[in-house]
C-alpha positions as CSV (number, residue, x, y, z in Angstrom):
1,M,126.7,112.5,124.2
2,S,130.0,111.0,123.0
3,K,129.8,109.3,119.2
4,K,130.1,106.4,121.1
5,Q,127.1,107.0,122.9
6,R,125.1,108.2,120.2
7,M,125.6,104.8,118.2
8,I,124.3,102.7,121.1
9,V,121.7,104.9,121.1
10,V,120.7,104.8,117.4
11,A,121.6,101.1,117.6
12,T,118.8,100.6,120.8
13,A,116.2,102.5,118.6
14,A,117.0,100.4,115.2
15,L,116.3,97.1,117.6
16,A,113.3,98.2,119.4
17,L,111.7,99.6,115.7
18,A,112.9,96.0,114.8
19,S,110.8,94.7,117.2
20,V,108.0,96.7,116.6
21,F,107.6,95.4,113.1
22,A,108.6,91.6,113.9
23,G,105.4,92.0,116.6
24,T,103.2,93.3,113.6
25,A,104.0,91.3,110.5
26,Q,102.0,88.2,111.9
27,A,100.8,87.0,108.5
28,D,98.8,83.7,110.2
29,P,97.9,83.0,113.8
30,T,100.5,82.6,116.7
31,G,100.6,81.5,119.8
32,A,98.4,79.0,121.7
33,P,96.3,77.3,120.8
34,T,97.5,77.0,117.0
35,Y,94.7,76.1,115.7
36,R,91.5,78.1,116.9
37,E,87.4,77.6,117.0
38,L,86.5,80.3,114.5
39,A,89.1,80.3,111.6
40,G,88.7,83.0,108.9
41,T,90.1,84.2,105.5
42,G,89.7,86.7,102.8
43,S,90.2,90.5,102.6
44,D,93.4,92.3,102.7
45,T,92.1,95.3,103.7
46,T,90.9,93.6,107.1
47,Q,93.7,91.0,107.5
48,T,95.7,93.2,110.1
49,V,92.9,94.5,112.1
50,L,91.4,91.3,112.5
51,N,94.9,90.0,113.2
52,G,94.8,92.2,116.4
53,L,91.3,91.3,117.3
54,S,92.2,87.6,117.4
55,E,95.3,88.9,120.0
56,A,92.8,90.7,121.8
57,I,89.4,88.4,121.9
58,T,89.4,85.1,124.1
59,I,86.6,83.3,125.6
60,G,87.6,81.4,129.1
61,G,91.3,82.7,128.3
62,T,91.2,81.1,125.0
63,K,91.9,82.9,122.0
64,V,89.2,81.7,119.4
65,L,90.0,83.5,116.4
66,G,92.2,82.5,113.5
67,S,92.7,85.1,111.1
68,Y,94.6,83.8,107.8
69,D,96.4,86.9,105.4
70,A,95.5,87.6,102.4
71,R,99.5,86.6,101.4
72,G,102.0,84.3,102.6
73,T,102.5,80.7,102.0
74,A,101.0,79.0,98.8
75,T,98.9,77.2,101.1
76,I,97.4,77.3,104.9
77,T,95.9,74.4,107.4
78,T,93.3,75.7,109.6
79,K,92.4,72.7,111.6
80,D,94.8,70.6,113.3
81,V,95.7,67.4,110.7
82,A,95.1,64.7,113.4
83,T,91.5,65.7,113.8
84,N,90.6,66.8,110.7
85,P,93.0,66.0,107.9
86,N,91.5,67.9,104.9
87,C,91.8,71.7,106.1
88,T,95.2,72.3,104.2
89,F,93.7,74.1,100.9
90,T,95.0,77.4,98.7
91,R,95.0,80.4,100.4
92,P,92.6,82.9,99.8
93,E,94.0,86.1,98.5
94,N,90.9,88.6,98.7
95,S,87.5,89.3,100.2
96,G,85.7,87.1,97.0
97,Q,88.1,84.0,97.7
98,G,87.3,84.4,101.4
99,V,83.6,84.2,100.7
100,T,84.1,81.3,98.5
101,A,86.2,79.5,100.9
102,L,83.5,79.9,103.4
103,K,80.9,78.9,101.1
104,N,83.1,75.6,100.2
105,N,82.8,74.9,104.0
106,I,78.9,75.6,104.5
107,N,78.2,73.0,101.3
108,S,80.6,70.5,102.6
109,G,80.4,70.6,105.8
110,D,84.3,70.0,106.6
111,G,84.8,72.5,109.7
112,C,88.2,73.9,108.0
113,V,86.7,77.5,108.0
114,Q,83.9,79.6,109.9
115,F,84.0,83.0,108.8
116,A,85.4,85.6,105.6
117,R,86.8,88.6,105.9
118,S,84.8,91.4,103.2
119,S,85.7,94.7,102.5
120,S,82.7,94.9,100.3
121,N,78.8,94.1,100.7
122,S,78.0,90.7,98.5
123,A,75.3,89.3,100.7
124,A,72.2,90.0,98.0
125,A,74.7,86.8,96.2
126,N,75.0,84.9,99.6
127,P,71.9,84.4,100.8
128,D,73.2,81.7,102.8
129,M,75.7,83.9,104.7
130,K,75.2,86.9,106.9
131,F,77.3,90.1,106.4
132,I,78.5,91.6,109.3
133,P,79.9,95.0,109.5
134,F,82.5,96.3,112.3
135,A,84.6,98.8,110.9
136,I,84.3,101.9,108.5
137,D,87.3,102.1,106.4
138,A,87.5,105.1,103.1
139,L,89.4,104.7,100.2
140,T,91.4,107.2,97.9
141,Y,94.0,106.7,95.7
142,A,97.6,106.4,95.7
143,V,100.6,107.7,93.7
144,R,104.2,107.8,93.9
145,S,106.2,110.5,95.6
146,D,107.6,111.7,92.3
147,S,104.2,111.0,90.7
148,A,103.2,113.0,87.2
149,V,99.5,112.4,88.6
150,P,97.9,115.0,91.0
151,K,97.6,114.4,94.0
152,K,94.3,116.0,94.3
153,L,91.4,114.6,91.8
154,T,88.3,115.3,91.7
155,K,85.9,112.2,92.1
156,A,84.7,112.8,87.7
157,Q,88.6,113.1,87.1
158,L,89.4,110.3,88.0
159,T,86.4,108.3,86.2
160,A,87.8,110.1,83.5
161,I,91.1,108.2,84.2
162,Y,89.6,104.9,84.9
163,T,87.3,105.2,82.0
164,C,90.0,105.8,80.0
165,T,88.8,109.3,78.7
166,N,91.7,110.5,79.9
167,T,94.9,108.9,79.0
168,A,97.3,110.7,80.1
169,F,98.1,108.2,83.0
170,K,98.7,104.5,84.0
171,P,95.5,103.5,86.4
172,L,96.4,100.1,88.0
173,A,93.3,98.3,89.8
174,P,93.6,95.4,92.1
175,Q,92.9,91.5,90.7
176,F,89.5,90.8,89.9
177,G,87.8,88.9,93.3
178,S,89.1,92.0,95.3
179,G,86.7,93.5,97.4
180,T,88.6,96.8,97.4
181,R,88.7,96.8,93.2
182,S,84.7,95.6,93.6
183,F,83.8,98.8,95.7
184,F,86.0,101.0,93.9
185,I,84.1,100.1,90.5
186,R,80.8,100.8,92.2
187,S,82.1,104.1,93.4
188,I,83.6,105.7,89.9
189,M,82.5,103.3,87.2
190,P,79.2,104.1,85.2
191,T,76.2,102.4,86.9
192,G,75.6,99.1,85.4
193,T,79.7,98.5,84.8
194,V,80.0,94.7,85.5
195,D,83.2,93.6,86.8
196,S,84.7,90.8,85.7
197,A,88.4,89.1,85.2
198,G,88.5,90.6,81.8
199,L,87.1,94.0,82.3
200,F,90.7,95.9,82.4
201,G,93.9,95.2,80.3
202,V,93.7,94.8,76.8
203,G,90.5,93.7,74.8
204,G,88.5,94.6,77.8
205,Q,86.0,97.4,78.0
206,Y,88.3,99.7,80.0
207,P,91.5,98.8,78.2
208,C,93.9,101.8,79.3
209,V,93.5,99.9,83.1
210,S,95.9,97.1,84.5
211,D,95.1,94.7,87.0
212,K,98.5,92.8,86.5
213,D,102.0,94.1,87.5
214,A,105.1,94.3,85.0
215,G,105.6,90.4,85.3
216,G,101.9,89.4,84.4
217,G,101.3,88.6,88.2
218,D,97.9,89.8,89.5
219,I,98.2,92.8,91.4
220,Q,97.3,92.6,95.3
221,E,95.7,95.1,97.0
222,H,97.1,97.7,99.2
223,V,100.7,97.6,98.3
224,G,102.7,101.0,96.9
225,T,105.2,98.8,94.9
226,Y,103.3,98.7,91.9
227,L,103.7,101.8,91.6
228,T,106.6,101.5,89.3
229,D,105.8,104.3,86.6
230,T,104.7,108.3,87.7
231,R,102.2,108.1,86.0
232,H,100.9,105.2,87.9
233,L,97.6,105.4,90.0
234,L,96.1,102.8,92.4
235,P,93.2,102.4,94.6
236,Y,93.9,102.4,98.1
237,S,92.3,101.6,102.0
238,I,93.7,104.8,104.0
239,A,93.2,102.5,107.2
240,V,95.8,100.1,105.7
241,Y,97.9,102.8,104.6
242,N,98.0,104.6,107.9
243,S,98.7,101.2,109.4
244,Q,101.5,100.6,107.0
245,V,103.2,103.8,108.0
246,Y,102.9,103.8,111.4
247,G,103.9,100.1,112.0
248,N,100.6,98.5,113.0
249,A,100.6,96.6,109.7
250,P,103.9,95.5,107.5
251,A,105.2,98.1,105.2
252,A,104.2,97.9,101.5
253,Q,103.5,101.3,100.4
254,G,107.2,101.7,99.5
255,K,107.5,105.2,97.4
256,A,102.9,105.6,97.7
257,V,101.6,108.7,99.1
258,L,97.8,109.1,99.0
259,G,96.3,111.8,97.1
260,T,92.9,113.9,98.3
261,V,89.4,113.4,96.4
262,D,87.2,116.4,96.2
263,N,89.2,118.2,98.4
264,I,88.6,115.8,101.9
265,Q,92.0,114.8,103.1
266,P,93.1,111.4,103.3
267,T,93.4,111.2,107.1
268,N,93.1,109.0,109.5
269,L,89.3,107.8,110.6
270,N,88.1,110.5,108.0
271,T,84.5,109.2,107.8
272,S,83.6,112.0,105.1
273,S,85.3,110.6,102.6
274,V,83.5,110.2,99.1
275,F,84.8,106.7,99.4
276,K,83.9,105.6,102.6
277,R,82.8,101.8,103.0
278,D,81.9,99.7,106.0
279,V,83.7,96.3,106.0
280,Y,82.6,93.5,107.3
281,N,83.2,89.7,108.7
282,V,81.2,86.8,107.3
283,I,79.1,84.0,109.1
284,P,77.1,81.3,107.9
285,A,73.4,82.5,108.2
286,D,72.6,80.0,109.9
287,K,74.8,80.2,112.6
288,L,73.6,84.0,113.9
289,E,72.5,83.1,117.0
290,V,75.1,80.2,117.9
291,A,78.1,80.8,120.1
292,P,81.0,81.3,119.7
293,Y,79.5,83.1,116.6
294,S,77.0,85.0,118.1
295,T,79.3,86.1,121.0
296,V,82.7,86.9,118.8
297,F,80.4,88.5,116.5
298,V,77.0,89.3,116.3
299,G,75.2,92.3,118.1
300,A,76.7,95.9,119.6
301,G,77.7,94.0,122.6
302,S,79.8,91.4,120.7
303,A,83.3,90.9,121.6
304,V,84.7,92.3,118.3
305,C,82.6,95.2,118.6
306,Q,83.8,96.3,122.2
307,R,87.4,96.4,121.1
308,A,87.0,99.8,119.8
309,D,90.5,99.9,121.0
310,V,91.8,98.0,118.6
311,I,89.8,98.5,115.7
312,T,90.9,102.0,115.9
313,R,94.3,101.2,116.1
314,Y,94.7,99.5,112.7
315,G,93.5,102.8,111.4
316,F,89.7,102.0,110.7
317,G,86.8,104.2,112.8
318,V,83.8,101.8,114.8
319,A,80.7,101.5,112.5
320,P,77.8,102.7,114.2
321,N,75.8,100.0,112.8
322,C,78.9,97.6,114.4
323,G,77.5,93.7,114.7
324,V,74.5,94.1,112.7
325,P,73.9,92.0,110.3
326,V,73.2,93.1,106.4
327,Q,69.3,92.5,105.6
């Protein structure tokens, strides 16, 4: 092959790769219809798989899911302003804010939000909502590729690091309200630890842990570029990391590599992880038997649960209890 031919091949491959990332970097609904019957916000963890499901699921040939990412423009508009002018609001950045947006919709009846994405189960605190599992994710920790943090730790060692018993490293945590943060705290912190905005950082119960970046901004879930120090470590979704690495989600991993916990490898669809968790779509409790909520989200035969191909494409496992609301 001549040098010119090699250059053409390389250029063609680069264009192809660019098109892959262009196609997967969808932040909010694209294509027709612009505004969908079921609009949802919330978890960073499940935003890309919901983007995929929103492209795959139709009713009568029309896309019905509109999923808005946790990161993007400061505000989002979920309904046509010509018919509902009150549906422009601050973009929810995590599970907690997504659930709050849905609660606000339930209380106001404004029709702006129909579901929330959540990577943690807070059904007990939200009896007016139903948390419906659809996929399995697993957490681990991420470090830089040149990290001073061991790439193999035990759960007990992680607990020592995040409770400031071992101060050799610089643990990071996602912002308050994050479902990943909530699940991680329940998994490794002492029983009875109550998550709060002031749990970490100066003046907090665990001052060695930071949930702020170098500029004082909140740390978002699953962004490896926050690992700016070789002593940093950060909770990270295995499914999201694999989606980022293999181009099914916008690349945000930077120099991050995943660590191994209790000798269980952070591999795709690894449901034996010590940090295995269900992830959820959340709908109003009084819509459980109302279409299209019921046909899209509820039961093993629901549109979401029938798209195992999409769920696994984004690095998740299909939940055995897919579509069965948490009681």
